[in-house]
N, C-alpha and C positions, 0 to 999 in steps of 0.2 A: 878779756872778752866780756861782753855784756849781753843780757837777754831780757826780753819783755815778758812779763807775766801774762798768763791767759785768763786771769781773773776778770770779773765783770767791771772792775774799776779801771782797767787799762793802765795801771800805774806800774812802771818798770821796776824790776827787782834785780839787784846786783847779787850775783851768786858767789863771787870771789873778789878778792882785793886787787889793787892795781899792780901788784907784783906778779900776777899770773903770767905765765909764759916763760920761755927759756931766755937765757941771756942773749943768745944769737938773734932772737926775734926782735929785740930792741935795736940791734945793730943793723938790721936789714933796712933797705930803703923802702919807706912806706908811702902809700898814696895819700892824697889830700882829701880823701872822702870824709864825710861828716862823722862816721863812726870811728875812724882811726884818729881824727883830730881830737875827738872827745876823749879817747883813751890816752893820747899823749898829754893833753892838758891835765887829765886826772892823775896820771902817774908822776907828773912833775910838780903838781901843786903841793902835796904834803908827803912827808916820809912816814908819818904815823898812820895808824889805822883809823879810818873814818867810818861813821855809821851809815846805815842804809839810806836814811833820809837825805844826807848830804850827797851820797852817790846818785840818788834819784834826781836831786836838784840839778847836779851837773849834767846828767843825761838829758833832762828835759830842755836844757838850754840849747842843746845841739840836735834835738830830734825834729826832723821835718814832719809835717802833718799833711794829710790829704783830705779832701772833702768829696763826698759822693752824694748823688741825688737819692733822697730817701723816698721810698714808695708812699704815695699818698700826699706828699708835700711838694710845693713848688720852689723850695729853697734848699740850699745845701745843708747837710748835717754832718757832724764829726763821724769819722769812720776809723776803725782799727785795721783796715786793710793796708797792707804794706805798699809803700810808694817805690818809685824807681830812682836809683841814685844817679849821680852825675855821669857815670860811665855805663848806664844801662843795667847795672846790677840791682837785684831786689833788695830793698831796704825796709826794715820794719818801722812802723810809725813811731814807736816809743823809744826804742833803743838805738836806732841808727845802724844796727848790725846788718851785714849782708846775709848771713845765714842764721837760722834759728836752730840752735843746737839743743838736743834733748839731754836728759840726765844720763841715759845710757851711753851717749857718745862722750859726754864729759867725764864719765866714770873711768874711761880708759886713760885719762890724763892723771898720772900719779901725783903731780904737784897740786892739781885741783882737789884730788881726793884727800891729800894731806891737809889742805886748808880747811876743807869741810870737817875733817876729823878734829882739827884744832878748835873750830867754831863750836862744835857740839860739846867738846870737853869743857870749854870756857862757859858755855850756857848752863851746863849741868852743875858746875861748881859755883857759879855766881848767881843763878836765878833763885835758889833756895826754895824751889817748888818740888824737888825730887826727894824721894827717900833713898839716901845713899846706901842703905843696906840692900836695896833691891837693884839699883843702878847707880854707877859712879863712873868718873872719867877713866878708870882703869879697866873696867870689865865690859867695854862696848866694842872691843876689837877681837873677835866678833861678839855680839851680845847673845845671850841665851834667848830662847823663844819667849820665856816669861819676862825677861828684862826688856826685850823688844816690844812686847805688848804693853808693858808698863810705860816705856819711854814714849811710844806713839800715842797712847791714851792721854798721857799728861800733856803732850804738845797739842793734841786736838782740843783738850779742854780749854786751852788758852785762846783758841779760835772760836769754838762752839761752847757756849756757856753750859748747856745741858746735853752733852752728846750721849748717844746710845751706849749702853754698857758693852764693852768689847771684852770677849772672853777667848779662851783657848779654842773654843769650837767655832766661833763666828768671826775671828779677827781677820781672816783672809778676805772674806766678802765685804765686811764693814770698812776695812782700810781702803780697799779698791774703790768702793762707792764714795767715800769721803774725798779721796784724791781726785776722782772725776768731778765732783762738785766744786772743788777748789781749782779746777783747770790745771792739774799737775802736768808740767811740761815733759812728759815722758810716759812710758808704759810700765806699770807695776803689775806683773802677772801673779797669779795664785801660786804657780810653781816657784817663783822667786821668793814669795812670802813663806813658803814651806821650808826654804833653805836659808833663812836669815841668820842662822847660827853657824854658817860656814863662811870661809874666806872667799869663796867663789862669788857670793852675792853681797859681800860686805861693802864693796864700793858703791853699789846702787842703794843699799840701805843707808849708808852714811850720807850720801847725796840727798836722799829723800828727807832725812832728818834736818840737814842743813837748810833745805828749801822751806821746810815748815818753820824753822827758827826765823828765817828772813820774813816770812808772813807774820809771825807773832811780833817781831820787832817793828814792822811797818804798822801794825794795828795799835801797838802801845804808844809809839812815838807820835803818830799822826802826821799831818802835813798842813801847816798853817801859813807858811811864808810864800804868798802868791807873787810877791814882787819879783822874785827871781825867774818866774816863768815867762816865756815869750807870749805874745798875744794869742797865737793859734793854740798853743798848749794850755794857756789860761782858759780860753773858751771851752776847750775839750774837758779840762778838769772841772770847771764850774758846772758844765752841763752834766757831767757824771755825778758830781756831788748833789746837784739839784734833783736828778733822777733818783739817787739813793734816798735822799731826804723825803721825796714825794712818795716813793713806794713804802718807806718805813711809816710815814704818816698814814697811808692807806691801810696798812696792816693794823696800826694802832686803832684807827677809826673803825675798821671792820670788827676788830675784837671787842671794841667798846660799844658796838652796835649803834653808831651815830646815825642820825637821819640822813636820807639821800641828799637833802639840800646842802649839808655840810660837805658831803663827798663831791657834789658838783662845784661848790665854791673852791674846794681844794684843787680840783682839776682845772678850773678856770685860772686860779692863781698860778698853778704850775705852768699852764700854757703861756700866760703873760710873762712870767719870769724867764721861761725858755726863749721867748721871742726877744726879750730885752737883752739876754746874753748874746744872742745871735744878731742883735741889731736889726731886727726885722720889724717893719711897720705893719701893725695888725690891720689897719684900714686898707693899706695897699694889698696885703695878703688876701683879705676877704674879697677885695675888688677883683684881684687876679683870679681867685677861686670862682667867683661868680661868672667872670668872663669865660673861664674854662668850662664851667658847667653849661653856659649858654652855647658855647661852641660845640660841646658834646651833643646838646639837644638839637642844634642845627644840623650837625653831622647825621644824627639819627633820622631827622626829618628828611634830609636830602637822600639818605640811603633808602628810606621807605618810598620816597617819591621816585627814586631811580628804579627800584624794584617794580613799583606799580607801572611806571612808564615802560619798562622792559616787558612786563606781562601784557600790557596793552598793545605794545608793538608786535609781540608774538601773535596775539589774537588777531590784530589787523593783518599781519602777514599771512596767517592761516586763512582768514577770510579772503584775502587777495588771491591766494593760491586756489581756493575753492571757486572764486569767481572766474579765474582764468580757465579752470577745467570746464566750468559750465559754458563759458564763452566758446571754448574749442568745440564742445558738443554742438552748440547752436550753429557754429560755423559749418560743421559737417552736414547739418540737417538742411540748412537753407541759406543760400548766398545773399538773398535780399535781406533777410533778418540780420545776417552778419554785417551788411553795410550799415544798417541802422544802429546795431549795437556798437560797431567800431566808431561810428560818428559820435554816438553818445559817450562811449568810453574816452575817445579823444577829447571831447569837450570837458568831461570830468577830470581827465589827466591834465589838460591845459589849466583848468581852474586850480587843480591840486598843485601843479608846478608853480603857478603864479602865487598861490598862497605860501608854498614852500619857499619860493624866492623872496616873497615879502617877509616871511619868518626869518630866513637867513639874513636878509638885510637888517631887519630889526635886531636880531641877535648880534650881528656885526656892529651895529650902532651901539648896542648896550655894552658889548665887549670893548669897543673903542672908548666909550665914556668911562667904563671902569678902569681901563688902562690909563686914560688921562687923569682920572681921579687919583689913581695910585702914584702917578709920576709927578703930579703937580700939587702945589700947595694952594689951598683955597681958604677963604674965610668961612665963618660959621654960616652966614647967610647963603653963600654960594654952595656950601655943602648941603644945606636944607633944600635949595633949589634943585641941585643935582639928584638928591634922593627923591624929590617929588617927580622929576622927569623920569628917573629910573622906575618908580612905581607906575607912572602912566604908561611907560613902554611895556612894562610887564603886563599891565592890564590889556594893552593893545595886543600883545602876543597871546595872552589868554583868550581874548575875544576872537582873534584869528584862528587860534587852535580850535575854539569852540565851533566857529563857522565851518572850519575844515572838517571837523568830526561830524557836524550836523549834515554837511553836504555828503560826506561818505555814508552816513547812516541812511540818508534819503536815497542815494544810489543803491545801496545794498537792499533797502526795503523795496524799492521799485523793481530791482532785478528779481528779488525773491517772489514778489507778487506776480510779476510777469511769468516767471517759471511755473508757479503754482497754477495760475489761471490757464496757461497753455497746456499744462498736463491735464487739468480737468476737462478743457475743451477737447483735447485730443482723445481722452477716454470716452467722452460723450459721443464724439463723431464716430469713433470706432464701434462703439456699442450700437449706434444708430445704423451704421452700414451693415453690421452683422445681423441686426434684426430684420433687415430687408433682403438678405441674401436668399433665404428660402422662398420668400414671396416672389422675388425677381425670377427665380427658376420657373415658377408656375405662371407668372405674369411678367414677361420681359419688359413690358411698357413701363413698369415701375422703376426701372434702372435710372430713370432721370431724377429719382428722388435721392440717389446716392450723393454723399458729400465728399469733397476733396479732403484728404488727410494731411495736407500741408498748407502753408501760407495762411495760417489762422489770423495773423495780425493785419492782413490786407483788407482794404475796403471792398475789394471784389468778393472776398469770402462772405462778408456780411450781406452784400447784395445778392449773392448766390443763395444764401440761406433764406433771405426774404422771398426770393422767387420759388425756392423749393417749398417753403411754408405755404405760399399761395397755391402751388400745384398740389400739395398735400391736402389743402382744404378743398380744392376742386375734386380731387380723387375721392375724398371722404364724402362729399356731397353726392358724386356719381355712384359711389358704392352704397351710400344710404338709399338712394333712389332705386338702385338695382336690387338691393335687399328688400325694399318695400315691394317692388314688382314681383320678386321671387316669393315673398310672403303671400301676395295676392294670388299668384299662380298656385302656390302650395295649398292655400285655402280652397281654391277652386278644384284642384285635384282631389283634395280631401272630400269635398262635397260630391264630386263625380264618383269617387271611390265608394262613398256611402250610398249613392244612388245605385251603383253597380251591385253593391252588396244587397240592397233591397231587391233589385231585379233578380239577382241570383237566388235570393230567398224565395221570390215568387216562382222562378223557374224550378227551383228545387221542390217547392210544394206541388207544382203542376206535374213535375216528373214523378213525384211520389204518388200523385193522383192517378197518372197514366199507368204507373206500375201496378197500382191497386186494381185499376180497371182491367189491365192486362191479365192479372191473376184471376180476376172475376170472369173475364172472357175465356181464359183457359179452362176454368172450372165449368163454365157454361158449355164450352165446346166439348168437354169430356161428357157432360150430361147429354148434350145433343147427339154425340157419337153413340152413346149407350142407347139413347132413344131410337136413333136410326138403325142401329144393329137390331134392337128389339123389333122395330117396325119391319125391317127386312125379313127378320126371322118369321114374324107373324105373316108378312106378305107371301113369303115362300110357301108357308103352310097353307094359306088361303088359295094361292095359285094352284098348288097341288090339288086341293079340294075342288077348286073350280074346274080345273082341267079334267078331273075325274068325272065331274057332273056338269060340265059346262055346256053352255049353249053358244051359238055363233055370235049372238049380240054381246054376250059377256066377253067372248074372245076378243072382239074388236075393242071393247072397253078396256080389257086387260092390256091389249097392245098399246092403246092410247096412254094408259097409265104407265106402261113400261117406258114409253118414249118420254113421257113427262118426268118419270123417275130418272132416266138417263140425263135429261136436261138439268134436272135439279142436282144430280151428282156432279155434273160438270161445273155448275154454278157454285155448288158447295166446295168442290175441290179448289176452284179459283179463289173463293173467299178464304178458304183455309190457307191457301198459299200466301195470299196477301197478309192474312193475319199473322202467319208464321214469319214472313219477311218483316212486318212491322214490329212483331215482338222481338225479333233478333236485332233490328237496327235501332229502334227507339231507345232502349236502355244504353247502348254504346254511345249513341249521339249525345244523350243527356249527360252520361258520365264524362265523356270527353269535354263537353261544354263546361261541366262543373270543374274539371281539372284545370281547363284554361282560365276560367274565372278565378279559381284559387291562386293559380300562378300569377295572374295579373295583379291580384290583391297583394300577394307577397312582394312582388316587384314594386308595386306602388308604396307599400309600407317601408321597404328598404330605401327607395328613393326619397320618401318623405323624411325618414329618420336621418339619412345622410345629408339631405338638404337642410334639415333643421339643425343638425350638429355643425354643419359647415357654416350656416348663418350665425349660429351662436359663437363659433370660433372666430369668424371674421369680425363680428360685432365686438367681442372681447379684445381681439388683437387691435382693431382700429381704435377702440377706446383707450387701450394702454398706449398705443403709439401716439394718439392725440394728446394724452396727458404728458407723456415724455417730451413731445415736441413743444407743448405749451410751456412746460417747465424750462426747457432749453431756451425758448424765446424769452421767457421772463428773466433767466440768468443773463442773457445777452443784453436785454434792455437795462437791467441793473448795472451791468458793467459799463454800458455806454453812458448811463447817467453818472 
């Protein structure tokens, strides 16, 4: 049996000789697989022991190789991945074996263990690098821990010039790490290394030592006979040797601190030698690489264009849905407007469909031309002409797309403007009608100034607005004239009120004069009454005196005087009665007259204040309505323009 090493060189290592296996194994009927044929040729070629280099050469002649795509390159590179045999079984690329057996599995074969034991004994006795007092062919079954550490350290020194010092404390970890770096085909655990001085682990220990001896033999003998290698194996080996030499050179240059230019030159030389071994044309490689990068850029541009187109499509779709919703609202509000919008929409849809049809036709033509270009062989001049035609068609498509987008933008802008202006107009009309509601309650004749709240886009609405504006102007003129008349009347009323106030003041002064005279008259009356009483008293006394000494003539005179006195009393009583009546009625009359005048003045003041406030409110209202209506007419005139 044979096995391929896991080292970075991918060079197979033979672990045991051609006599491995039982006698019955050679007598069985074997398949004609490459691995078994190589074993038959190897076992029948020589009867004596051959070295590892010869065994590797025989194996390389029969080892199939596979190639895989390397990441970052456009050509195949050697691979160590196993290939499939003629019967579908897994075959390793270097050894041709169906199964890759580990040291643990091989250590169960007593014949193989005996061969490895013999190999280690011969190497210890013939190499002259061991201290036979510490380790010798007779004390390695099993060795002591000290002898095992010395044996493994000596073997590793043949592979690593300056290995780390391995002691009894760190030998387990160091040996495990070194075996991992050497791609040891098996698992060497710390528990096994602790028991290397027992027969239980002796088979694995002797197998590991035999594997290290094979590594040392391969390193010492080298491999220079390339003529015996098949082409594929030769490529593989040369590439590996080139890589090893390049990395060694990099390490040397890095340690020597060479300038970066030499590192770049070494890298360039490595790439050129690598391509020469693989028979790769550098110019064609760079050309393919450039084409690949161009295709990648084109792919990225197309992806970006596709994403932008998708976003634009979604935006157009959202706008279309919004327009449909707005259209449905307008349809519910006014059938006439629906007819106009549907006609306009149908027009734009027909234009859009025509443009889309033209676009599809042009795309079909482009696709047909591309298909013909792919399926037919053209000359260089024809290719240039086709490219020019394709560019022209693309420009036409771009122009058509631009026209289509421009038409859509015009439609959207027009629809948005109509909607905004209709909303503004509707708001102004509603505000106008609301401002007239309270006025119409007091003056129903102003209802003719109310505007319709629908059909704003009709010509009749504009005509109606002009008529209402004219009526508003006439009403304003009439109201202004009426206000002027009211102002004149109010001024006259104010003048009359002032005159009445003056008359009242005169009457009040006269009343005060009469009252004063009445008081003086009352005082005079009292004085007269006192005088009369005194005169009567004096007269009575005189009468009594006269009667006592009277004469007949005097009696007659007294009678006459008595009659005159009675007449005067009657006149006096009458005058007193008239004076009393006048004194009672005159103040009440003048007081009532004063109260009536004051009430009239208060009413006139209230009427004047109310009229003045009403005139001011009407003037302010009409000025505001006039300003709003003027602004409304100015907006309409601007929209018409």
